[in-house]
TORMAR-152745 format. One line per field, with one value per residue: residue number from 1; x, y, z of N, C-alpha, C, O in turn; chain. Coordinates in steps of 0.001 Angstrom, whole numbers, plus 500000, padded with zeros to 6 digits. Atoms other than C-alpha are relative to their C-alpha. Layout:
% residues N
rotor <- NUM / ... .
n.u <- X / ... .
n.v <- Y / ... .
n.w <- Z / ... .
ca.u <- X / ... .
ca.v <- Y / ... .
ca.w <- Z / ... .
c.u <- X / ... .
c.v <- Y / ... .
c.w <- Z / ... .
o.u <- X / ... .
o.v <- Y / ... .
o.w <- Z / ... .
vexlo <- A / ... .
END
This chain:
% residues 92
rotor <- 1 / 2 / 3 / 4 / 5 / 6 / 7 / 8 / 9 / 10 / 11 / 12 / 13 / 14 / 15 / 16 / 17 / 18 / 19 / 20 / 21 / 22 / 23 / 24 / 25 / 26 / 27 / 28 / 29 / 30 / 31 / 32 / 33 / 34 / 35 / 36 / 37 / 38 / 39 / 40 / 41 / 42 / 43 / 44 / 45 / 46 / 47 / 48 / 49 / 50 / 51 / 52 / 53 / 54 / 55 / 56 / 57 / 58 / 59 / 60 / 61 / 62 / 63 / 64 / 65 / 66 / 67 / 68 / 69 / 70 / 71 / 72 / 73 / 74 / 75 / 76 / 77 / 78 / 79 / 80 / 81 / 82 / 83 / 84 / 85 / 86 / 87 / 88 / 89 / 90 / 91 / 92 .
n.u <- 500504 / 501378 / 500096 / 501369 / 500040 / 501069 / 500998 / 500522 / 499002 / 498647 / 499142 / 499210 / 499177 / 499511 / 498704 / 500061 / 500942 / 500525 / 501428 / 500951 / 501046 / 501072 / 500702 / 501330 / 501050 / 500422 / 501391 / 500794 / 500128 / 498762 / 499282 / 498593 / 499638 / 498822 / 500223 / 499470 / 499674 / 499918 / 499123 / 500803 / 499151 / 498602 / 499099 / 498610 / 499166 / 500706 / 500473 / 501198 / 501062 / 500475 / 500805 / 501225 / 500880 / 500518 / 500950 / 501220 / 500681 / 500607 / 501160 / 501058 / 500389 / 501082 / 499743 / 500953 / 499213 / 498599 / 499283 / 500245 / 499227 / 498583 / 499785 / 500030 / 498775 / 498912 / 500088 / 499581 / 498543 / 499413 / 500133 / 499004 / 498665 / 499874 / 499933 / 498713 / 498984 / 500124 / 499497 / 498549 / 499434 / 500023 / 498901 / 498735 .
n.v <- 500169 / 499577 / 500019 / 499998 / 500858 / 499466 / 499286 / 500815 / 500688 / 499505 / 500882 / 499395 / 501032 / 499841 / 500661 / 501416 / 500325 / 499074 / 500041 / 499496 / 499173 / 499709 / 498747 / 500130 / 499201 / 498883 / 500058 / 498867 / 498925 / 499834 / 498755 / 500356 / 499928 / 500823 / 501428 / 500865 / 501347 / 501051 / 501125 / 501186 / 501184 / 499814 / 500874 / 499860 / 499204 / 499181 / 500821 / 500730 / 499019 / 499629 / 501136 / 499959 / 498986 / 500583 / 501050 / 499372 / 499383 / 501082 / 500530 / 498998 / 499524 / 500799 / 500145 / 500833 / 500807 / 500132 / 498853 / 498868 / 500244 / 499817 / 498558 / 499398 / 500401 / 499262 / 498617 / 499988 / 500180 / 498727 / 499090 / 500392 / 499677 / 498550 / 499515 / 500376 / 499170 / 498657 / 500073 / 500153 / 498706 / 499138 / 500397 / 499447 .
n.w <- 501349 / 500224 / 501457 / 500510 / 501187 / 500838 / 499213 / 498906 / 499183 / 499802 / 499216 / 498937 / 499362 / 498638 / 499855 / 500346 / 501072 / 501001 / 499693 / 500987 / 499410 / 500948 / 499734 / 499408 / 500632 / 499152 / 499577 / 500465 / 499027 / 499256 / 500265 / 500162 / 501415 / 500257 / 500181 / 498949 / 500461 / 498988 / 500319 / 500304 / 500163 / 499620 / 500764 / 499548 / 500913 / 500977 / 501114 / 499596 / 499805 / 501342 / 500467 / 499209 / 500591 / 501246 / 499624 / 499496 / 501141 / 500794 / 499280 / 499900 / 501320 / 500580 / 501439 / 500742 / 500936 / 499607 / 500575 / 499114 / 498790 / 500337 / 500162 / 498659 / 499299 / 500634 / 499523 / 498596 / 499998 / 500438 / 498855 / 498998 / 500519 / 499994 / 498622 / 499420 / 500660 / 499439 / 498625 / 500091 / 500371 / 498817 / 499115 / 500469 .
ca.u <- 117300 / 114119 / 113414 / 110080 / 109334 / 106036 / 102867 / 101975 / 105251 / 108490 / 111414 / 112962 / 115445 / 116508 / 119613 / 118371 / 115814 / 114724 / 111069 / 108286 / 105910 / 102526 / 100747 / 097679 / 094428 / 093410 / 090227 / 087472 / 087364 / 090902 / 092825 / 096153 / 097787 / 100882 / 100953 / 101381 / 102833 / 102643 / 105263 / 103835 / 106857 / 110434 / 113316 / 116995 / 118266 / 117313 / 117019 / 114484 / 112521 / 112320 / 111110 / 108568 / 107196 / 106856 / 105126 / 102659 / 101889 / 101236 / 098842 / 096912 / 096743 / 093557 / 094872 / 092559 / 095375 / 098933 / 100091 / 098499 / 100143 / 103562 / 103213 / 102337 / 105251 / 107603 / 106359 / 106855 / 110394 / 111142 / 109815 / 112112 / 115184 / 114558 / 114007 / 117164 / 119235 / 117889 / 118623 / 122148 / 122761 / 121892 / 124723 / 127407 .
ca.v <- 450866 / 452480 / 451567 / 452552 / 449768 / 451025 / 452700 / 449783 / 448391 / 449526 / 447644 / 448585 / 446788 / 446259 / 444585 / 441121 / 441380 / 442992 / 443875 / 444154 / 446957 / 447398 / 450736 / 451029 / 452219 / 455624 / 455727 / 457909 / 461262 / 460886 / 464126 / 462295 / 463187 / 461010 / 457448 / 454778 / 451303 / 448047 / 445312 / 442206 / 439921 / 439492 / 438047 / 437402 / 439263 / 441697 / 439078 / 437015 / 440147 / 441164 / 437673 / 438040 / 441241 / 439487 / 436515 / 438778 / 440683 / 437413 / 436226 / 439508 / 440215 / 439049 / 438028 / 436652 / 435254 / 434062 / 436882 / 439446 / 437857 / 437766 / 441445 / 442332 / 440358 / 441997 / 445441 / 444604 / 443365 / 446620 / 448601 / 446645 / 447036 / 450761 / 451310 / 449430 / 451296 / 454590 / 453563 / 452496 / 455883 / 457536 / 455632 / 457349 .
ca.w <- 852604 / 851324 / 847691 / 846156 / 843631 / 842248 / 843444 / 845724 / 847063 / 848596 / 850097 / 853409 / 855618 / 859180 / 860578 / 859591 / 856777 / 853565 / 854075 / 851503 / 852455 / 850774 / 850519 / 852714 / 851211 / 852490 / 854491 / 853134 / 854853 / 856160 / 856475 / 856335 / 853016 / 853419 / 852151 / 854797 / 854314 / 856233 / 856331 / 854668 / 854173 / 855362 / 853325 / 854065 / 850971 / 848222 / 845474 / 847405 / 848334 / 844650 / 843751 / 846562 / 845018 / 841662 / 843308 / 845111 / 841910 / 840055 / 842749 / 842899 / 839161 / 837475 / 834066 / 831440 / 829294 / 829714 / 827437 / 829726 / 832772 / 831066 / 830123 / 833725 / 835173 / 832660 / 833718 / 837415 / 836719 / 834864 / 837859 / 840193 / 837985 / 837565 / 841288 / 842246 / 839649 / 840967 / 844561 / 843583 / 842034 / 845362 / 847044 / 844996 .
c.u <- 498551 / 499835 / 498535 / 499985 / 498976 / 499000 / 499581 / 501031 / 501277 / 500751 / 500734 / 500845 / 500240 / 501313 / 499996 / 499205 / 499880 / 498490 / 499185 / 498914 / 498970 / 499274 / 498610 / 499009 / 499583 / 498521 / 499275 / 499863 / 501260 / 500683 / 501489 / 500345 / 501204 / 499614 / 500589 / 500175 / 500030 / 500924 / 499138 / 500842 / 501441 / 500856 / 501437 / 500876 / 499133 / 499421 / 498712 / 498824 / 499419 / 499157 / 498676 / 499005 / 499371 / 498947 / 498680 / 499209 / 499315 / 498719 / 498839 / 499463 / 498954 / 500151 / 498935 / 500712 / 501437 / 500813 / 499864 / 500807 / 501492 / 500319 / 500026 / 501272 / 501204 / 500010 / 500451 / 501518 / 500704 / 499917 / 501083 / 501397 / 500226 / 500154 / 501354 / 501132 / 499968 / 500555 / 501513 / 500693 / 500048 / 501130 / 501306 / 500172 .
c.v <- 500460 / 500166 / 499915 / 499214 / 500503 / 500681 / 499224 / 499417 / 500805 / 498987 / 500834 / 498887 / 500342 / 499235 / 498562 / 499664 / 501098 / 499821 / 500543 / 500741 / 500313 / 501264 / 499708 / 500871 / 501091 / 499860 / 501243 / 501020 / 500242 / 501303 / 499754 / 499976 / 499140 / 498538 / 499246 / 498601 / 499052 / 498900 / 498768 / 498736 / 500363 / 498971 / 500231 / 500846 / 500698 / 499167 / 499271 / 500947 / 500430 / 498885 / 499933 / 501017 / 499448 / 498943 / 500596 / 500653 / 498944 / 499514 / 500983 / 500460 / 499069 / 499951 / 499130 / 499174 / 499931 / 501170 / 501235 / 499860 / 500221 / 501484 / 500694 / 499675 / 500748 / 501452 / 500109 / 499840 / 501284 / 501046 / 499714 / 500393 / 501507 / 500564 / 499689 / 500803 / 501410 / 500045 / 499901 / 501297 / 500965 / 499662 / 500675 / 501437 .
c.w <- 499982 / 498494 / 499599 / 498692 / 499000 / 500914 / 501249 / 500953 / 500156 / 500856 / 501038 / 500612 / 501459 / 500080 / 499479 / 498741 / 498961 / 500084 / 498830 / 500772 / 498926 / 500461 / 500557 / 499240 / 500978 / 500329 / 499503 / 501118 / 500808 / 499603 / 499812 / 498509 / 499663 / 499849 / 501185 / 499426 / 501188 / 499514 / 499771 / 499840 / 500303 / 499272 / 500452 / 499081 / 498952 / 498854 / 500354 / 500232 / 498649 / 499400 / 500750 / 499465 / 498722 / 500311 / 500488 / 498872 / 499131 / 500673 / 500038 / 498648 / 499398 / 498481 / 499364 / 498927 / 500498 / 499466 / 500886 / 501290 / 499754 / 499857 / 501359 / 500777 / 499427 / 500486 / 501455 / 500097 / 499585 / 501111 / 501034 / 499544 / 500027 / 501397 / 500629 / 499366 / 500571 / 501419 / 500010 / 499647 / 501171 / 500963 / 499652 / 500430 .
o.u <- 497777 / 500105 / 497870 / 500598 / 499289 / 499303 / 499217 / 500692 / 501695 / 500154 / 501263 / 500746 / 500126 / 501871 / 501057 / 499341 / 500177 / 497988 / 499465 / 498319 / 499324 / 499045 / 497884 / 499351 / 499430 / 497703 / 499831 / 499623 / 501291 / 500728 / 502235 / 499769 / 501487 / 498736 / 501642 / 499463 / 500317 / 500895 / 498279 / 500307 / 501872 / 500507 / 501772 / 501941 / 497944 / 498293 / 497770 / 497679 / 498202 / 498121 / 497660 / 497803 / 498168 / 497891 / 497609 / 497981 / 498208 / 497705 / 497681 / 498368 / 499125 / 499454 / 498404 / 500097 / 501873 / 501767 / 500822 / 501365 / 502172 / 501362 / 500836 / 501865 / 502074 / 501073 / 501139 / 502165 / 501730 / 500852 / 501711 / 502157 / 501283 / 500975 / 501921 / 502067 / 501016 / 501271 / 502172 / 501798 / 500888 / 501452 / 502208 / 501188 .
o.v <- 500156 / 501237 / 498910 / 499639 / 500687 / 500947 / 499826 / 499076 / 501540 / 498222 / 501904 / 497729 / 501491 / 498871 / 498010 / 498562 / 502266 / 498697 / 501626 / 500207 / 500694 / 501480 / 498857 / 501955 / 500857 / 499494 / 502341 / 500675 / 501138 / 501659 / 500675 / 499197 / 498922 / 498032 / 499611 / 498199 / 499449 / 498522 / 498441 / 497628 / 501495 / 497793 / 501309 / 501303 / 500409 / 499406 / 499259 / 500589 / 500562 / 499148 / 499529 / 500755 / 499589 / 498918 / 500109 / 500581 / 499170 / 499301 / 500566 / 501019 / 497850 / 500654 / 498204 / 498353 / 500764 / 501610 / 501981 / 500840 / 500835 / 501940 / 501594 / 500559 / 501182 / 502004 / 501064 / 500529 / 501643 / 501825 / 500637 / 500986 / 501966 / 501455 / 500525 / 501206 / 501997 / 500980 / 500553 / 501569 / 501864 / 500456 / 500755 / 502057 .
o.w <- 500891 / 497950 / 499848 / 497712 / 497824 / 502078 / 502259 / 502086 / 499261 / 501613 / 500735 / 500205 / 501886 / 499044 / 499189 / 498208 / 499214 / 500041 / 498315 / 501707 / 497811 / 501651 / 500044 / 498768 / 502177 / 499484 / 499482 / 502275 / 501652 / 498426 / 499479 / 497750 / 498485 / 500548 / 501709 / 498506 / 502317 / 498343 / 500589 / 499868 / 500083 / 499206 / 500942 / 499497 / 498811 / 498423 / 499562 / 499958 / 498514 / 498790 / 500184 / 499429 / 498505 / 499678 / 500126 / 498849 / 498642 / 500007 / 500055 / 498576 / 499401 / 497750 / 499977 / 498247 / 501293 / 500108 / 501093 / 501782 / 500577 / 500325 / 501580 / 501396 / 500182 / 500770 / 501814 / 500885 / 500164 / 501296 / 501553 / 500310 / 500458 / 501615 / 501333 / 500058 / 500839 / 501778 / 500819 / 500116 / 501198 / 501847 / 500487 / 500117 .
vexlo <- A / A / A / A / A / A / A / A / A / A / A / A / A / A / A / A / A / A / A / A / A / A / A / A / A / A / A / A / A / A / A / A / A / A / A / A / A / A / A / A / A / A / A / A / A / A / A / A / A / A / A / A / A / A / A / A / A / A / A / A / A / A / A / A / A / A / A / A / A / A / A / A / A / A / A / A / A / A / A / A / A / A / A / A / A / A / A / A / A / A / A / A .
END
């Protein structure tokens, strides 16, 4: 599994886990043009991993109102749904 959720997160898997990977910030002056990711959390299934992405986005987002936070969470959920639908289409 290799599902790009949004610009910052992707989900991968191994034999036992679904893994949340976060994009690393590029170092200034780096000649490496490819994005790199680091595993930041491990979950037993896809549903829990998706909830983990939402939880991490909530904690990192600096909302100034509940409406702004709800809009951000809704956008993250739409990113997840779209990414999973796209990934599912690649299986056929």
